[in-house]
C-alpha positions in Angstrom: -13.4 11.4 -12.3 -14.0 14.7 -10.7 -14.9 13.8 -7.1 -12.7 11.3 -5.2 -13.1 9.9 -1.7 -9.9 8.6 -0.1 -10.4 6.3 2.9 -7.3 6.3 5.2 -6.7 9.8 3.8 -4.7 11.0 6.8 -2.2 8.1 6.6 1.1 8.0 4.8 -0.2 7.0 1.4 -3.5 8.8 1.8 -1.9 12.2 2.6 0.3 12.0 -0.4 -2.6 10.8 -2.6 -5.0 13.5 -1.4 -2.4 16.2 -2.1 -1.6 14.9 -5.6 -5.2 14.6 -6.6 -6.1 18.0 -5.2 -3.2 19.6 -6.9 -4.3 18.0 -10.2 -7.8 19.4 -10.1 -9.8 16.7 -8.4 -12.4 17.4 -5.7 -11.0 15.4 -2.8 -12.6 14.1 0.3 -10.5 12.4 3.0 -12.1 9.9 5.4 -10.1 8.7 8.3 -10.7 7.8 12.0 -7.9 10.1 13.0 -7.8 13.4 11.0 -5.2 15.9 12.2 -4.3 19.4 11.0 -6.0 21.7 8.4 -6.0 20.5 4.8 -7.2 22.3 1.6 -9.5 19.3 0.9 -12.6 18.2 2.8 -11.9 15.9 5.8 -14.4 13.5 7.4 -13.6 11.8 10.7 -15.3 8.4 10.8 -14.6 4.6 11.2 -14.9 2.7 7.9 -17.2 0.2 9.8 -19.7 3.0 10.4 -22.9 3.4 8.3 -21.7 5.8 5.7 -23.1 7.7 2.7 -21.1 8.9 -0.3 -23.5 11.1 -2.3 -21.8 13.1 -5.1 -18.7 10.9 -5.0 -17.5 9.5 -8.4 -14.7 7.2 -7.3 -13.3 5.8 -4.1 -9.6 4.9 -3.3 -10.0 2.5 -0.3 -6.7 2.7 1.6 -8.0 2.5 5.2 -6.8 -0.7 6.9 -4.9 -2.3 9.8 -1.6 -2.7 7.7 0.9 -4.3 10.1 1.5 -8.0 9.4 3.1 -8.4 12.9 0.1 -6.8 14.6 -2.3 -9.0 12.6 -0.5 -12.1 13.9 -0.7 -10.7 17.5 -4.3 -9.5 17.2 -6.1 -11.2 14.3 -9.6 -10.2 15.4 -8.8 -6.5 15.1 -7.3 -6.9 11.7 -10.2 -9.0 10.3 -12.8 -6.6 11.7 -11.2 -3.4 10.3 -10.1 -4.9 7.0 -13.0 -7.2 6.1 -16.0 -5.5 7.9 -14.6 -2.1 7.0 -14.2 -3.0 3.3 -17.7 -4.5 3.2 -19.1 -1.3 4.7 -17.3 0.9 2.1 -18.5 -1.2 -0.8 -22.1 -1.2 0.4 -22.1 2.6 0.9 -20.4 3.0 -2.6 -23.1 0.9 -4.2 -26.0 2.7 -2.5 -24.4 6.1 -3.4 -23.9 5.4 -7.1 -20.1 5.5 -7.0 -18.7 4.5 -10.4 -15.3 3.0 -9.6 -13.5 1.7 -6.5 -9.8 1.1 -6.2 -8.9 -1.2 -3.4 -5.5 -1.2 -1.7 -4.6 -4.8 -1.6 -1.1 -6.2 -1.0 1.7 -8.3 -2.2 1.2 -10.3 1.0 -1.7 -12.2 -0.7 0.9 -14.2 -2.6 2.9 -15.4 0.4 6.2 -17.0 -0.5 5.3 -17.6 -4.2 7.1 -20.1 -6.4 6.5 -17.8 -9.3 9.2 -15.0 -9.5 8.5 -12.4 -10.6 5.0 -12.8 -9.4 2.1 -12.4 -11.9 -1.4 -11.6 -10.8 -2.4 -15.2 -11.8 -0.1 -16.8 -9.2 -1.8 -18.8 -6.4 -2.7 -16.8 -3.3 -0.9 -18.3 -0.3 -1.6 -16.1 2.8 0.9 -16.3 5.6 -0.8 -13.9 8.0 -4.3 -12.7 9.1 -3.4 -9.5 7.3 -2.9 -11.3 4.0 -6.2 -13.3 4.6 -8.1 -10.0 5.1 -6.8 -8.6 1.8 -7.8 -11.7 -0.1 -11.3 -11.5 1.4 -11.4 -7.8 0.5 -10.5 -8.6 -3.1 -13.3 -11.2 -3.2 -15.8 -8.6 -1.8 -14.7 -6.2 -4.6 -15.2 -8.8 -7.3 -18.7 -9.5 -6.1 -19.6 -5.8 -6.1 -22.0 -4.3 -8.7 -19.6 -1.4 -9.3 -16.3 -1.4 -11.2 -13.4 -2.3 -8.9 -9.7 -3.0 -9.1 -7.6 -4.6 -6.4 -4.3 -2.9 -6.5 -1.7 -5.2 -5.0 0.8 -2.8 -3.5 4.3 -4.0 -3.0 6.7 -2.2 -0.7 5.8 1.5 -0.8 8.2 4.0 0.7 8.8 7.7 0.8 8.9 11.0 2.8 6.7 11.1 5.9 6.5 7.3 6.4 6.6 6.1 10.0 9.2 3.6 11.2 6.3 1.9 12.9 4.2 1.5 9.6 3.1 -1.7 8.0 4.2 -1.1 4.4 7.9 -0.8 3.7 8.7 -0.1 7.4 12.3 -1.4 6.8 13.3 1.8 5.0 12.1 4.3 7.7 13.4 1.9 10.4 16.8 1.9 8.8 16.7 5.7 8.5 15.8 6.1 12.1 18.5 3.8 13.3 21.2 5.6 11.2 20.0 9.0 12.5 20.3 7.8 16.1 23.7 6.1 15.5 22.2 2.7 16.2 22.6 -0.6 14.3 20.0 -1.3 11.7 18.1 -4.5 12.6 17.5 -7.2 10.0 15.0 -10.0 10.8 16.5 -13.0 9.0 19.8 -13.3 7.1 19.2 -10.2 4.8 18.8 -12.2 1.6 15.1 -11.4 1.6 14.0 -9.7 -1.6 11.7 -6.7 -1.7 10.2 -4.7 -4.6 10.3 -1.1 -3.5 8.0 1.5 -5.1 8.3 5.2 -4.4 5.2 7.0 -3.1 5.4 9.5 -6.0 5.1 6.7 -8.5 2.3 5.1 -6.5 0.1 8.2 -6.4 0.7 8.8 -10.2 -0.4 5.2 -10.9 -3.5 5.6 -8.7 -4.4 8.8 -10.5 -4.0 7.2 -13.9 -6.2 4.3 -12.7 -9.0 6.7 -11.7 -9.1 8.1 -15.2 -8.3 5.2 -17.6 -11.3 3.8 -19.5 -10.9 0.1 -18.3 -9.0 -1.6 -15.6 -8.2 -5.3 -14.8 -9.8 -6.7 -11.6 -6.4 -7.2 -10.0 -3.1 -5.4 -10.7 0.3 -5.4 -9.2 1.7 -2.0 -8.2 5.4 -2.1 -8.0 8.7 -1.2 -9.6 9.6 -4.7 -10.8 13.1 -4.2 -9.5 14.5 -6.7 -6.9 16.4 -5.4 -3.8 17.7 -7.6 -1.0 17.9 -6.2 2.5 21.7 -6.5 2.2 21.5 -4.4 -1.0 19.5 -1.9 0.9 22.2 -1.7 3.6 24.8 -1.0 0.9 22.7 1.8 -0.6 22.4 3.4 2.8 26.1 2.9 3.7 27.1 4.6 0.5 25.6 7.9 1.7 26.3 7.2 5.4 30.0 6.2 5.7 29.8 6.2 9.6 26.8 3.8 9.5 27.2 0.8 11.9 27.0 -2.8 10.6 23.5 -4.3 10.8 22.3 -6.6 13.6 20.7 -9.9 12.5 17.8 -11.2 14.5 15.4 -14.1 14.2 12.8 -14.0 11.4 9.4 -12.7 12.3 6.2 -14.8 11.9 4.3 -14.0 8.7 7.3 -12.4 6.9 7.9 -13.4 3.3 11.3 -14.2 1.8 11.0 -13.1 -1.8 8.5 -10.5 -3.0 9.1 -9.3 -6.6 6.3 -8.2 -9.0 5.6 -8.9 -12.6 4.4 -5.5 -13.6 3.4 -6.3 -17.2 -0.3 -5.8 -16.5 0.3 -2.4 -14.9 2.4 -1.3 -17.8 -0.2 -2.5 -20.4 -3.1 -1.0 -18.5 -1.6 2.4 -17.7 0.9 4.8 -19.4 3.6 4.6 -16.9 6.7 6.9 -17.3 10.1 5.9 -16.0 9.9 5.1 -12.3 12.0 6.5 -9.4 15.1 4.4 -8.7 15.8 3.3 -5.2 19.0 5.4 -5.1 17.1 8.4 -6.2 14.2 7.8 -3.9 16.5 7.5 -0.8 18.6 10.5 -1.7 
């Protein structure tokens, strides 16, 4: 695919993806409501709910969304508007413009607290937040589209440039920020919660492969397949930060999931994935 539009292209994942695709010869267009700074690729400032046209675009990676679970609980109307109406708008524009393939950034949140561990794509969807509901509806809109789509269910993405206020793997930048300030890391719950962390470098490679492979499944987990508890994460950080203070344990937040670990068989079978970045390596 020569020409790729990335919605949410100015965000954490979007910026890394635009750079990777641009460096690998793709014609890249970034669409975001808040573009800042000069980039070597085309940047369009727009809301994904606007009436849009994508002439000359071969593929779309739809990342733009309200991504905070906590914020979705506090303000569900905003989340449903941006994530559902916005996705519907992007799909309609893609269909009218003759786009060939659309990759939709879904989320592990669609599974809720699944009884199936590791979680396959066939597991029941049990949303525990308006954010998760919005992603399930987005997936259904993709399935109903006349163009080829794949709902990529991202697990906990992390890497350089991620905000401590972000909605994906915010625990890692939040821990980093606390350590840098000499504060205690805050854990919501008892720390036994399991997460499946995937490094941003692996994620953008997976997306790039998915743009070019001949056929894709309609849903696919994007993760490392490696379980890490929050207590394990504290140990990794304390190994390289001996002066780190012990964590503070606080009440669990509404909408948070206890165990999130992906079955990545479908991803491995669909794409030629090299060895992935380990958590220790990714945090070093």
